N, C-alpha and C positions, 0 to 999 in steps of 0.2 A: 504494500500500500504506500502511496506517495505521502510523505510528511508535508503538511501545509500549516499555515497560520492565517488567520483572518485579520484584515485591517479594515476598520470602518473609517472612511474619510469624512471630513467635516461637511462635504456637500451631499452626503448620503450614499455615496458609492461604497459597495462592499467588494474588497479585493481579496481573492483567495490566492495567496502566494505560496509557491513551492519552496520548501526549505532545501537548499542545495548544500550538501556537506560531503566530506571525503567518504563518509560511511555509505552514502547512497549513490555515489558515482558509478558503482559496479552495475547498477540497473540502467545506465545510459545506453540507449539504443539509437544510433545515428540513422538507422533505416526507418524508424518511427517518424511519420510526417509531423507529429506533435512534439518531438523530442526537445525542441528549443523553446517550448512554452515556459514562461516564467510565472505567469499568473493569469487568473480569470477575473475580469472586472464586471460586476453586475451594476448597471447604472439605474436599474429599476428593481423593486422587490419582486423576485421570481421564485424563491425557494419554497413557497407554499403552493405554487402552481403544479398541476399534474404533468405538464410538458412545456417546453419551449422548442423553437425550431433552430437548427444550427446550419451554417453554411461554411464550407472550407474555402476561403478566399485565397486564390493563388496569384493575385496581382496587387497585393498590398504594398504601398510605397514607404510605409514606416513600420518599425518594430513595435511601437508602443502606443501610438496615437489612436483615438477612437475611430472605428469603422462605421460608415454610414451607408444606408441603402438608398438607391436611386428610385426605388419604387415607393410611392406614397402609401401603399397598402401594407407595407412592412414597417413595424416599429422596432427599432433596435433596443434590446434590453441588456446587452452585454457584449464583451469581446475579449479576445486573448491578447496578452502582451508577451513579447519574446525576450529571450536573454540578450545581453549586449553582444554576444558572439554569434548570434543567429546568422547563418549565411543567406545571401540572396540566392533565389532559385528560379525555376522556370526556364523557358527556352533560351532567353538571352541573359539569364542571371541578373535581372534588373529588379526583381520583386521579391517580397517575402510571402510566406504562406502562413496565414493566420485564420482563426475561427471568429465568426461573428454569430451572435445569438439574437433572435428576433421573434416577434409574434405578428400575426396578420390581424387585420381588423375583425375578420370572422372569428379568430381565436378569442379575442377580447369579448365578443358578443356570445361566445359559447357555441358557435356553429361551425368551427373550423373542421375541415376534412383531414383528420389525422390518420385514418385507416389506410389511405393510399400513399402516405408520405413516409419516406425513409429517413427524414431528417427531424422527426419529433423525438426529443430526448428528455428524460426526467432530470430536471435541473439540479436536484440534490446529488446526483451521481457524477456531475461534471466537475473535474478538477484538472489542473495543468497536466498535460501529457496523456490524459485519459479521455477517450471519446465520450463516455457515459453510457447509460443503459437506455435503449430505445423504449419509447412509449408507443404502444399499439392499442387499438380498441377493437373489440369484436362485438358485433351486435348480437344481443341475446334474442333468440327466437321466441321465447316465452313472454317476456315483458316488453320487448322493444327497447330496453335500456342499453346503455353502453357499459361493457365490462372491460376493465383495464387488464391487459395481458402483456407483460414485457418479455415473454419468452418466445414469441413468434419470430420466425426467421424471415427477414425481408431484405431488400437490396442493401448493399454496403453504402454507408453514409457518404463516402468519398465519391460515389458514382452519381448521386443525385442531390445536389444542394438545394434545389428549388429556387435558386437565386439567378436572375438573368444578368444583372449588372450592379456594380457597387461604385460609389463615388467616394473620394477621400478628401 
């Protein structure tokens, strides 16, 4: 398990920062696309929500600045920050790879389509370098209610971010 500490900033942001020490450097996996994550920053309260959506941004221009969505239907609720030695990646090695967390307006109204989405994650399971556990819902045939089930196998989160474009 990753050792973390929580930092509550004066503006209300909650930062979950990875504790890096000589003891846990053995767990370093350069092949993990999240290996250089230093912290997760929640800019809105999300830990009580059943899910948030996540996107793996492959064209971030900064290691630590906030990531913003260009789609007005998506409300950013958090983002990852990278370590100071995070390498630039991508085709031309001009960008960083980071995660951004968001909700759609339908999610806020309680009518978001989460069953078909690979990018719905339980926010309490997200920490630096860990994708988190998927949130899935299965419609109950008897009551018509939604039953939460996080063990269903669906597409890899890296394959379908649900995001078309990001602005920085």
